[in-house]
C-alpha positions as CSV (number, residue, x, y, z in Angstrom):
1,T,19.6,82.2,-32.4
2,R,19.8,79.7,-29.5
3,T,18.0,76.9,-31.5
4,Q,20.4,77.4,-34.4
5,S,23.5,77.2,-32.2
6,M,22.3,73.9,-30.6
7,A,21.6,72.3,-34.0
8,P,24.3,69.9,-35.3
9,R,26.7,71.7,-37.5
10,R,27.0,70.5,-41.1
11,N,30.2,70.6,-43.0
12,T,30.5,73.7,-45.0
13,L,32.4,74.6,-48.1
14,L,34.8,76.5,-45.8
15,D,35.4,73.4,-43.7
16,L,36.2,71.4,-46.8
17,L,38.5,74.0,-48.1
18,R,40.3,74.3,-44.8
19,C,40.8,70.5,-44.7
20,R,41.9,70.2,-48.3
21,C,44.2,73.1,-48.1
22,K,46.0,71.5,-45.2
23,Q,46.4,68.5,-47.6
24,G,47.6,70.8,-50.3
25,V,44.8,71.1,-52.8
26,A,41.0,71.1,-53.4
27,V,39.9,70.0,-56.8
28,L,37.2,72.1,-58.6
29,D,34.9,70.5,-61.2
30,N,36.0,70.0,-64.8
31,G,34.3,73.1,-66.3
32,L,30.6,72.7,-66.2
33,G,29.8,74.4,-69.5
34,S,32.4,72.4,-71.4
35,E,31.2,69.1,-69.9
36,C,27.6,69.9,-70.6
37,R,28.5,70.6,-74.3
38,S,30.3,67.3,-74.4
39,L,27.1,65.6,-73.2
40,G,25.2,67.2,-76.1
41,A,23.9,70.4,-74.6
42,D,23.6,73.6,-76.6
43,I,24.5,76.5,-74.3
44,S,25.1,79.1,-77.0
45,N,22.7,81.6,-75.5
46,R,22.8,84.5,-73.0
47,L,22.4,82.2,-70.0
48,W,25.0,79.6,-70.9
49,S,24.6,76.5,-68.8
50,A,21.9,78.2,-66.7
51,S,19.6,77.8,-69.7
52,L,19.7,74.0,-69.1
53,L,17.9,74.5,-65.8
54,L,14.8,75.4,-67.7
55,E,13.9,71.9,-69.0
56,P,14.1,68.3,-67.7
57,R,16.7,67.1,-70.3
58,G,19.0,70.0,-69.5
59,R,18.7,69.3,-65.7
60,A,19.6,65.7,-66.4
61,I,22.7,66.8,-68.4
62,I,23.8,69.1,-65.5
63,H,23.4,66.2,-63.1
64,A,25.4,63.9,-65.4
65,A,28.1,66.6,-65.7
66,H,28.3,66.9,-61.9
67,T,28.5,63.2,-61.5
68,N,31.3,62.9,-64.1
69,A,33.3,65.6,-62.3
70,L,32.9,63.9,-58.9
71,R,33.8,60.5,-60.3
72,A,36.9,62.1,-61.8
73,G,37.9,63.3,-58.4
74,A,36.4,66.7,-57.9
75,D,36.0,67.9,-54.4
76,I,33.8,70.8,-55.4
77,V,31.1,71.1,-58.1
78,T,29.8,74.5,-59.3
79,T,26.1,75.1,-59.8
80,A,24.8,75.9,-63.3
81,S,23.7,79.4,-62.1
82,Y,26.8,81.3,-63.0
83,Q,25.3,83.3,-65.8
84,G,21.8,83.0,-64.4
85,S,20.3,85.6,-62.2
86,R,16.7,86.5,-61.2
87,V,16.6,89.3,-63.6
88,G,18.3,87.4,-66.4
89,L,15.9,84.4,-66.0
90,M,13.0,86.8,-65.9
91,E,14.1,88.6,-69.1
92,Y,15.4,85.6,-71.1
93,A,12.9,82.9,-70.0
94,H,10.0,85.2,-69.2
95,L,9.8,83.8,-65.6
96,S,8.3,85.5,-62.6
97,A,10.6,86.4,-59.8
98,A,9.5,83.4,-57.8
99,Q,10.0,81.0,-60.7
100,A,13.4,82.4,-61.3
101,D,14.3,81.9,-57.7
102,D,13.1,78.3,-57.9
103,V,15.3,77.7,-61.0
104,L,18.3,79.0,-59.1
105,L,17.5,76.9,-56.1
106,D,17.2,73.9,-58.5
107,S,20.8,74.5,-59.6
108,V,22.0,73.9,-56.0
109,A,19.6,70.9,-55.6
110,I,21.0,69.2,-58.7
111,A,24.6,69.6,-57.5
112,R,23.6,68.3,-54.0
113,R,21.7,65.4,-55.5
114,A,24.8,64.4,-57.6
115,V,26.9,64.4,-54.4
116,D,24.3,62.5,-52.4
117,D,23.9,59.9,-55.2
118,L,27.6,59.1,-55.1
119,C,27.8,59.1,-51.4
120,S,24.8,56.8,-50.7
């Protein structure tokens, strides 16, 4: 729409990748599940690291894992939603569709917050 086209454009992942590829490389995080395990998380379930999104301690571990990856030089962090899906969260955690969607959105918010915390 016209309003969207007049809005200031935010950097996108594609913009970052184009820039980093010109420089030769873009660094992905250090393996979210492995880092969460090293921070004490148990992800030995059907949802893997997505299960951590279901409780405050788990979300804190995900945030710490993202922060560690960024401090180690990662350009890109992955969300903890890889094994999570609306259906999977509804079945495994007995969530409603709306609750499952909120959990998936939280995975993005946690990653964004880790980036913002280090950039502010």
